[in-house]
ROBALUM-835983 format. One record per residue (C-alpha): residue number from 0; chain; x, y, z. Coordinates in nm, 3 decimals, m for minus. Each point is the difference from the previous one (the first is absolute). Layout:
+-----+--------+---------+---------+---------+
| num | chaine |      xx |      yy |      zz |
+-----+--------+---------+---------+---------+
| NUM |      A |       X |       Y |       Z |
...
+-----+--------+---------+---------+---------+
//
This chain:
+-----+--------+---------+---------+---------+
| num | chaine |      xx |      yy |      zz |
+-----+--------+---------+---------+---------+
|   0 |      A |   3.754 |  m9.508 |   1.850 |
|   1 |      A |   0.116 |  m0.238 |  m0.275 |
|   2 |      A |   0.229 |   0.198 |  m0.225 |
|   3 |      A |   0.018 |  m0.209 |  m0.318 |
|   4 |      A |  m0.283 |   0.156 |  m0.201 |
|   5 |      A |   0.074 |   0.359 |   0.105 |
|   6 |      A |   0.369 |  m0.033 |  m0.080 |
|   7 |      A |  m0.086 |  m0.179 |  m0.324 |
|   8 |      A |  m0.210 |   0.298 |  m0.109 |
|   9 |      A |   0.271 |   0.245 |   0.107 |
|  10 |      A |   0.262 |  m0.204 |  m0.183 |
|  11 |      A |  m0.220 |  m0.008 |  m0.311 |
|  12 |      A |  m0.029 |   0.380 |  m0.002 |
|  13 |      A |   0.377 |   0.039 |   0.038 |
|  14 |      A |   0.054 |  m0.252 |  m0.281 |
|  15 |      A |  m0.237 |   0.192 |  m0.227 |
|  16 |      A |   0.187 |   0.323 |   0.081 |
|  17 |      A |   0.327 |  m0.168 |  m0.097 |
|  18 |      A |  m0.145 |  m0.133 |  m0.326 |
|  19 |      A |  m0.148 |   0.340 |  m0.090 |
|  20 |      A |   0.325 |   0.171 |   0.089 |
|  21 |      A |   0.176 |  m0.228 |  m0.249 |
|  22 |      A |  m0.258 |   0.044 |  m0.276 |
|  23 |      A |  m0.362 |  m0.116 |   0.001 |
|  24 |      A |  m0.238 |  m0.271 |   0.121 |
|  25 |      A |  m0.271 |  m0.204 |  m0.171 |
|  26 |      A |  m0.304 |  m0.063 |   0.219 |
|  27 |      A |  m0.055 |  m0.358 |  m0.120 |
|  28 |      A |   0.363 |  m0.096 |   0.060 |
|  29 |      A |   0.020 |   0.140 |   0.354 |
|  30 |      A |  m0.340 |  m0.155 |   0.082 |
|  31 |      A |   0.144 |  m0.337 |  m0.098 |
|  32 |      A |   0.332 |   0.063 |   0.176 |
|  33 |      A |  m0.160 |   0.092 |   0.333 |
|  34 |      A |  m0.308 |  m0.222 |  m0.041 |
|  35 |      A |  m0.244 |   0.282 |   0.075 |
|  36 |      A |  m0.300 |   0.161 |  m0.169 |
|  37 |      A |   0.005 |   0.301 |  m0.233 |
|  38 |      A |  m0.176 |   0.198 |   0.271 |
|  39 |      A |   0.285 |  m0.076 |   0.245 |
|  40 |      A |   0.257 |   0.147 |  m0.242 |
|  41 |      A |  m0.221 |   0.303 |  m0.059 |
|  42 |      A |  m0.013 |   0.055 |   0.376 |
|  43 |      A |   0.378 |  m0.020 |   0.015 |
|  44 |      A |   0.026 |   0.268 |  m0.270 |
|  45 |      A |  m0.247 |   0.214 |   0.195 |
|  46 |      A |   0.219 |  m0.029 |   0.312 |
|  47 |      A |   0.300 |   0.112 |  m0.204 |
|  48 |      A |  m0.199 |   0.294 |  m0.138 |
|  49 |      A |  m0.077 |   0.120 |   0.353 |
|  50 |      A |   0.375 |   0.005 |   0.064 |
|  51 |      A |   0.057 |   0.218 |  m0.309 |
|  52 |      A |   0.120 |  m0.285 |  m0.224 |
|  53 |      A |  m0.233 |   0.058 |  m0.295 |
|  54 |      A |  m0.032 |  m0.249 |  m0.284 |
|  55 |      A |  m0.138 |   0.036 |  m0.350 |
|  56 |      A |  m0.151 |  m0.249 |  m0.247 |
|  57 |      A |   0.222 |  m0.045 |  m0.306 |
|  58 |      A |  m0.171 |  m0.300 |  m0.156 |
|  59 |      A |  m0.266 |  m0.260 |   0.066 |
|  60 |      A |   0.055 |  m0.094 |   0.363 |
|  61 |      A |   0.351 |   0.147 |  m0.002 |
|  62 |      A |   0.110 |   0.270 |   0.244 |
|  63 |      A |   0.310 |   0.209 |   0.062 |
|  64 |      A |   0.091 |   0.285 |   0.232 |
|  65 |      A |  m0.106 |   0.344 |  m0.115 |
|  66 |      A |   0.281 |   0.217 |  m0.138 |
|  67 |      A |   0.222 |   0.128 |   0.279 |
|  68 |      A |  m0.111 |  m0.260 |   0.255 |
|  69 |      A |   0.278 |  m0.211 |   0.147 |
|  70 |      A |   0.031 |  m0.182 |   0.330 |
|  71 |      A |   0.378 |  m0.029 |   0.002 |
|  72 |      A |   0.187 |   0.299 |   0.137 |
|  73 |      A |  m0.337 |   0.160 |   0.077 |
|  74 |      A |   0.015 |   0.188 |   0.333 |
|  75 |      A |  m0.295 |  m0.056 |   0.227 |
|  76 |      A |  m0.213 |   0.299 |   0.091 |
|  77 |      A |  m0.076 |   0.067 |   0.367 |
|  78 |      A |  m0.356 |  m0.120 |  m0.062 |
|  79 |      A |   0.119 |  m0.329 |  m0.152 |
|  80 |      A |   0.248 |  m0.046 |   0.285 |
|  81 |      A |  m0.279 |   0.053 |   0.255 |
|  82 |      A |  m0.216 |  m0.254 |  m0.183 |
|  83 |      A |   0.281 |  m0.254 |   0.039 |
|  84 |      A |   0.018 |   0.085 |   0.372 |
|  85 |      A |  m0.372 |  m0.064 |   0.035 |
|  86 |      A |   0.038 |  m0.333 |  m0.181 |
|  87 |      A |   0.283 |  m0.089 |   0.238 |
|  88 |      A |  m0.228 |   0.064 |   0.298 |
|  89 |      A |  m0.269 |  m0.223 |  m0.148 |
|  90 |      A |   0.255 |  m0.272 |  m0.074 |
|  91 |      A |   0.113 |   0.011 |   0.363 |
|  92 |      A |  m0.362 |  m0.023 |   0.115 |
|  93 |      A |  m0.064 |  m0.296 |  m0.232 |
|  94 |      A |   0.241 |  m0.217 |   0.196 |
|  95 |      A |   0.171 |  m0.319 |  m0.113 |
|  96 |      A |   0.290 |   0.053 |  m0.238 |
|  97 |      A |  m0.176 |   0.285 |  m0.180 |
|  98 |      A |   0.204 |   0.280 |   0.159 |
|  99 |      A |   0.333 |  m0.179 |  m0.054 |
| 100 |      A |  m0.079 |  m0.035 |  m0.369 |
| 101 |      A |  m0.125 |   0.358 |  m0.029 |
| 102 |      A |   0.307 |   0.135 |   0.176 |
| 103 |      A |   0.219 |  m0.160 |  m0.267 |
| 104 |      A |  m0.216 |   0.159 |  m0.270 |
| 105 |      A |   0.010 |   0.338 |   0.179 |
| 106 |      A |   0.378 |  m0.013 |   0.020 |
| 107 |      A |   0.021 |  m0.098 |  m0.367 |
| 108 |      A |  m0.205 |   0.302 |  m0.110 |
| 109 |      A |   0.124 |   0.264 |   0.247 |
| 110 |      A |   0.335 |  m0.135 |   0.130 |
| 111 |      A |  m0.137 |   0.057 |   0.352 |
| 112 |      A |  m0.184 |  m0.202 |   0.263 |
| 113 |      A |  m0.360 |   0.089 |   0.089 |
| 114 |      A |   0.129 |   0.051 |   0.355 |
| 115 |      A |   0.226 |   0.284 |  m0.124 |
| 116 |      A |  m0.303 |   0.219 |  m0.078 |
| 117 |      A |  m0.133 |   0.277 |   0.223 |
| 118 |      A |  m0.352 |  m0.146 |   0.017 |
| 119 |      A |  m0.066 |  m0.355 |   0.116 |
| 120 |      A |  m0.360 |  m0.081 |   0.099 |
| 121 |      A |  m0.042 |  m0.243 |   0.290 |
| 122 |      A |  m0.304 |  m0.227 |  m0.004 |
| 123 |      A |  m0.108 |  m0.349 |   0.113 |
| 124 |      A |   0.141 |  m0.284 |  m0.205 |
| 125 |      A |  m0.231 |  m0.264 |  m0.145 |
| 126 |      A |   0.109 |  m0.353 |   0.084 |
| 127 |      A |   0.064 |  m0.217 |  m0.305 |
| 128 |      A |  m0.254 |  m0.267 |   0.089 |
| 129 |      A |  m0.297 |   0.235 |   0.046 |
| 130 |      A |  m0.083 |   0.045 |  m0.369 |
| 131 |      A |  m0.102 |  m0.337 |  m0.143 |
| 132 |      A |  m0.097 |  m0.049 |  m0.366 |
| 133 |      A |   0.193 |   0.316 |  m0.098 |
| 134 |      A |   0.148 |  m0.151 |  m0.317 |
| 135 |      A |  m0.340 |  m0.110 |  m0.129 |
| 136 |      A |  m0.154 |   0.337 |   0.089 |
| 137 |      A |   0.272 |   0.202 |  m0.173 |
| 138 |      A |  m0.025 |  m0.220 |  m0.310 |
| 139 |      A |  m0.379 |   0.045 |  m0.007 |
| 140 |      A |   0.036 |   0.378 |   0.028 |
| 141 |      A |   0.268 |   0.001 |  m0.268 |
| 142 |      A |  m0.217 |  m0.193 |  m0.245 |
| 143 |      A |  m0.346 |   0.132 |   0.103 |
| 144 |      A |  m0.114 |  m0.349 |   0.099 |
| 145 |      A |  m0.290 |  m0.060 |   0.239 |
| 146 |      A |   0.041 |  m0.185 |   0.329 |
| 147 |      A |  m0.223 |  m0.214 |   0.216 |
| 148 |      A |   0.087 |   0.026 |   0.368 |
| 149 |      A |  m0.126 |  m0.154 |   0.323 |
| 150 |      A |   0.008 |   0.280 |   0.254 |
| 151 |      A |  m0.006 |  m0.032 |   0.378 |
| 152 |      A |  m0.172 |   0.298 |   0.162 |
| 153 |      A |   0.084 |   0.129 |   0.349 |
| 154 |      A |  m0.315 |  m0.166 |   0.140 |
| 155 |      A |   0.165 |  m0.344 |  m0.018 |
| 156 |      A |  m0.280 |  m0.151 |  m0.207 |
| 157 |      A |   0.051 |  m0.232 |  m0.297 |
| 158 |      A |   0.201 |   0.159 |  m0.287 |
| 159 |      A |  m0.211 |   0.155 |  m0.275 |
| 160 |      A |   0.076 |  m0.029 |  m0.372 |
| 161 |      A |   0.048 |   0.321 |  m0.198 |
| 162 |      A |   0.052 |   0.039 |  m0.375 |
| 163 |      A |   0.216 |   0.313 |  m0.044 |
| 164 |      A |   0.202 |   0.207 |  m0.247 |
| 165 |      A |   0.333 |   0.084 |   0.175 |
| 166 |      A |   0.127 |   0.351 |  m0.075 |
| 167 |      A |   0.274 |   0.085 |   0.251 |
| 168 |      A |   0.174 |  m0.127 |   0.312 |
| 169 |      A |  m0.032 |   0.270 |   0.266 |
| 170 |      A |   0.226 |   0.000 |   0.307 |
| 171 |      A |  m0.144 |   0.183 |   0.301 |
| 172 |      A |   0.052 |  m0.017 |   0.377 |
| 173 |      A |   0.219 |  m0.308 |  m0.025 |
| 174 |      A |  m0.243 |  m0.202 |  m0.215 |
| 175 |      A |  m0.027 |  m0.069 |  m0.372 |
| 176 |      A |  m0.336 |   0.015 |  m0.177 |
| 177 |      A |  m0.135 |  m0.085 |  m0.345 |
| 178 |      A |  m0.170 |   0.311 |  m0.136 |
| 179 |      A |  m0.251 |  m0.150 |  m0.241 |
| 180 |      A |  m0.318 |   0.046 |  m0.203 |
| 181 |      A |  m0.303 |  m0.200 |  m0.106 |
| 182 |      A |  m0.097 |  m0.045 |  m0.365 |
| 183 |      A |  m0.371 |   0.020 |   0.077 |
| 184 |      A |   0.013 |   0.286 |   0.253 |
| 185 |      A |   0.173 |   0.305 |  m0.153 |
| 186 |      A |   0.131 |   0.262 |   0.240 |
| 187 |      A |   0.048 |  m0.246 |   0.286 |
| 188 |      A |   0.360 |  m0.062 |   0.112 |
| 189 |      A |   0.016 |  m0.262 |   0.279 |
| 190 |      A |   0.321 |  m0.056 |   0.195 |
| 191 |      A |   0.113 |  m0.339 |   0.132 |
| 192 |      A |   0.276 |  m0.047 |   0.256 |
| 193 |      A |   0.228 |  m0.249 |  m0.169 |
| 194 |      A |   0.092 |  m0.191 |   0.316 |
| 195 |      A |  m0.372 |  m0.081 |   0.045 |
| 196 |      A |  m0.025 |  m0.171 |  m0.338 |
| 197 |      A |  m0.025 |  m0.374 |   0.067 |
| 198 |      A |   0.018 |  m0.112 |  m0.362 |
| 199 |      A |   0.047 |   0.167 |  m0.335 |
| 200 |      A |  m0.064 |  m0.121 |  m0.355 |
| 201 |      A |   0.106 |   0.180 |  m0.317 |
| 202 |      A |  m0.285 |  m0.011 |  m0.253 |
| 203 |      A |   0.198 |  m0.040 |  m0.322 |
| 204 |      A |  m0.191 |   0.129 |  m0.299 |
| 205 |      A |  m0.210 |   0.235 |   0.215 |
| 206 |      A |   0.147 |   0.343 |  m0.065 |
| 207 |      A |  m0.120 |   0.352 |   0.075 |
| 208 |      A |   0.068 |   0.360 |  m0.097 |
| 209 |      A |   0.107 |   0.265 |   0.250 |
| 210 |      A |  m0.324 |   0.148 |   0.136 |
| 211 |      A |  m0.087 |   0.367 |  m0.007 |
| 212 |      A |   0.048 |   0.188 |   0.323 |
| 213 |      A |   0.294 |  m0.208 |   0.127 |
| 214 |      A |   0.247 |   0.288 |   0.013 |
| 215 |      A |  m0.265 |   0.229 |   0.148 |
| 216 |      A |  m0.065 |  m0.254 |   0.275 |
| 217 |      A |   0.367 |   0.008 |   0.098 |
| 218 |      A |   0.057 |   0.373 |  m0.050 |
| 219 |      A |  m0.096 |   0.127 |   0.346 |
| 220 |      A |   0.061 |  m0.322 |   0.191 |
| 221 |      A |   0.262 |   0.021 |   0.272 |
| 222 |      A |  m0.109 |  m0.327 |   0.160 |
| 223 |      A |  m0.168 |  m0.319 |  m0.115 |
| 224 |      A |  m0.333 |   0.130 |   0.131 |
| 225 |      A |   0.008 |   0.297 |  m0.236 |
| 226 |      A |   0.063 |  m0.194 |  m0.320 |
| 227 |      A |  m0.351 |   0.061 |  m0.131 |
| 228 |      A |  m0.164 |   0.212 |  m0.274 |
| 229 |      A |  m0.046 |   0.372 |   0.058 |
| 230 |      A |  m0.379 |  m0.044 |   0.006 |
| 231 |      A |   0.040 |  m0.204 |   0.321 |
| 232 |      A |   0.193 |   0.277 |   0.178 |
| 233 |      A |  m0.311 |   0.121 |   0.183 |
| 234 |      A |   0.098 |   0.021 |   0.368 |
| 235 |      A |   0.097 |   0.355 |   0.098 |
| 236 |      A |   0.251 |   0.002 |   0.285 |
| 237 |      A |   0.076 |   0.298 |   0.219 |
| 238 |      A |   0.256 |  m0.019 |   0.282 |
| 239 |      A |   0.154 |   0.240 |   0.247 |
| 240 |      A |   0.368 |  m0.084 |   0.043 |
| 241 |      A |   0.231 |   0.136 |   0.272 |
| 242 |      A |   0.354 |  m0.019 |   0.139 |
| 243 |      A |   0.237 |  m0.258 |  m0.152 |
| 244 |      A |  m0.275 |  m0.153 |  m0.212 |
| 245 |      A |  m0.032 |   0.330 |  m0.187 |
| 246 |      A |   0.339 |  m0.042 |  m0.168 |
| 247 |      A |  m0.090 |  m0.351 |  m0.115 |
| 248 |      A |  m0.331 |   0.105 |  m0.156 |
| 249 |      A |   0.155 |   0.307 |  m0.161 |
| 250 |      A |   0.304 |  m0.174 |  m0.150 |
| 251 |      A |  m0.162 |  m0.319 |  m0.129 |
| 252 |      A |  m0.255 |  m0.048 |  m0.274 |
| 253 |      A |  m0.218 |  m0.254 |   0.178 |
| 254 |      A |  m0.280 |   0.027 |  m0.257 |
| 255 |      A |   0.028 |   0.136 |  m0.352 |
| 256 |      A |  m0.182 |   0.335 |  m0.016 |
| 257 |      A |   0.020 |   0.079 |   0.374 |
| 258 |      A |   0.013 |   0.358 |   0.132 |
| 259 |      A |   0.154 |   0.145 |   0.316 |
| 260 |      A |  m0.086 |   0.338 |   0.158 |
| 261 |      A |   0.200 |   0.157 |   0.284 |
| 262 |      A |  m0.198 |   0.133 |   0.298 |
| 263 |      A |   0.076 |   0.293 |   0.232 |
| 264 |      A |   0.049 |  m0.232 |   0.300 |
| 265 |      A |   0.282 |  m0.184 |  m0.182 |
| 266 |      A |  m0.209 |  m0.302 |  m0.097 |
| 267 |      A |  m0.102 |  m0.093 |  m0.355 |
| 268 |      A |  m0.324 |  m0.111 |  m0.162 |
| 269 |      A |   0.055 |  m0.302 |  m0.225 |
| 270 |      A |  m0.265 |  m0.076 |  m0.265 |
| 271 |      A |  m0.020 |  m0.277 |  m0.260 |
| 272 |      A |  m0.244 |  m0.224 |  m0.185 |
| 273 |      A |   0.054 |  m0.371 |   0.059 |
| 274 |      A |  m0.154 |  m0.324 |  m0.126 |
| 275 |      A |  m0.004 |  m0.203 |   0.322 |
| 276 |      A |   0.051 |   0.077 |   0.371 |
| 277 |      A |   0.311 |  m0.224 |   0.034 |
| 278 |      A |   0.170 |   0.238 |  m0.242 |
| 279 |      A |   0.027 |   0.253 |   0.284 |
| 280 |      A |  m0.042 |  m0.193 |   0.328 |
| 281 |      A |   0.367 |  m0.118 |   0.033 |
| 282 |      A |   0.130 |   0.358 |  m0.026 |
| 283 |      A |  m0.238 |   0.120 |   0.272 |
| 284 |      A |   0.085 |  m0.286 |   0.235 |
| 285 |      A |   0.372 |   0.054 |  m0.056 |
| 286 |      A |  m0.017 |   0.362 |   0.115 |
| 287 |      A |  m0.247 |  m0.023 |   0.290 |
| 288 |      A |  m0.083 |   0.214 |   0.191 |
| 289 |      A |   0.110 |   0.281 |  m0.230 |
| 290 |      A |  m0.265 |  m0.060 |  m0.267 |
| 291 |      A |  m0.367 |   0.089 |   0.045 |
| 292 |      A |  m0.257 |  m0.135 |  m0.246 |
| 293 |      A |  m0.240 |   0.279 |  m0.097 |
| 294 |      A |  m0.174 |  m0.192 |  m0.280 |
| 295 |      A |  m0.143 |  m0.238 |  m0.091 |
| 296 |      A |  m0.165 |  m0.146 |   0.308 |
| 297 |      A |   0.053 |  m0.354 |  m0.140 |
| 298 |      A |   0.377 |   0.053 |   0.007 |
| 299 |      A |  m0.012 |   0.127 |   0.359 |
| 300 |      A |  m0.207 |  m0.304 |   0.102 |
| 301 |      A |   0.244 |  m0.239 |  m0.168 |
| 302 |      A |   0.301 |   0.156 |   0.176 |
| 303 |      A |  m0.177 |  m0.013 |   0.339 |
| 304 |      A |  m0.092 |  m0.365 |  m0.062 |
| 305 |      A |   0.365 |  m0.090 |  m0.069 |
| 306 |      A |   0.119 |   0.186 |   0.311 |
| 307 |      A |  m0.260 |  m0.169 |   0.221 |
| 308 |      A |   0.090 |  m0.344 |  m0.134 |
| 309 |      A |   0.368 |   0.066 |   0.063 |
| 310 |      A |  m0.063 |   0.130 |   0.353 |
| 311 |      A |  m0.219 |  m0.297 |   0.086 |
| 312 |      A |   0.267 |  m0.248 |  m0.105 |
| 313 |      A |   0.264 |   0.170 |   0.213 |
| 314 |      A |  m0.189 |  m0.060 |   0.325 |
+-----+--------+---------+---------+---------+
//
């Protein structure tokens, strides 16, 4: 994954922290210095707030740290340290030179290497050349600018043009997606795999506001298939899970809002409400034959279809 824009944003936040630690910042001046919008700086301040670095307005467009807030000689809490560990894992997954750069930052803040920590997630690494257009996409998200894309579907037909409002870049199952919205269709959040975008045009002058329901759409999503509004979470899933699969389904939140009930025979009953069948199918296939689909019948049929297709191709 190209690292320039991500590191630029991270560097900007660290620069703002340094400036605030030394006194104050003026929004207009830092906008000009970093060549970004007012909204971008406000997002940076929001990121700092989440880390406990609160700012206060002391004049028109002028901010300083709240009394008692200081980044220098400020010991990290366990929670903040764990957040850095999680960021290190993502940086490793992002590929390219991202992890090397993050490791230097990690050492600068903590005096340790991310590898010195007790927890180190292991996950597939995205190859650098699999996320085209990432700079343009990140800039469009940063400035709330609309995009026109030509998208190649899995059917191999001619690419189709889409006019979208990019909201986030989601990374799931080794792929990166644009999580987006439509101006004329509120409550709809289409996802586009970035490596399937054949061309992309930034529509300068066409801006949008963050739509309602965006955070709700992401709240219970644990995969790209579940990144949809709560009103679309209509499919009730009920599974019987046994043996080794039981530990997996008990210890992982596969769907936000799931429930697990232990049975007398040692198995568990897993229940959840999902948006689309692919949200659950991979977990069932992974743990065959120790998962039995009780409901819905459409999910059972989809799993059987996948198994039959696989068996047929092995002959």
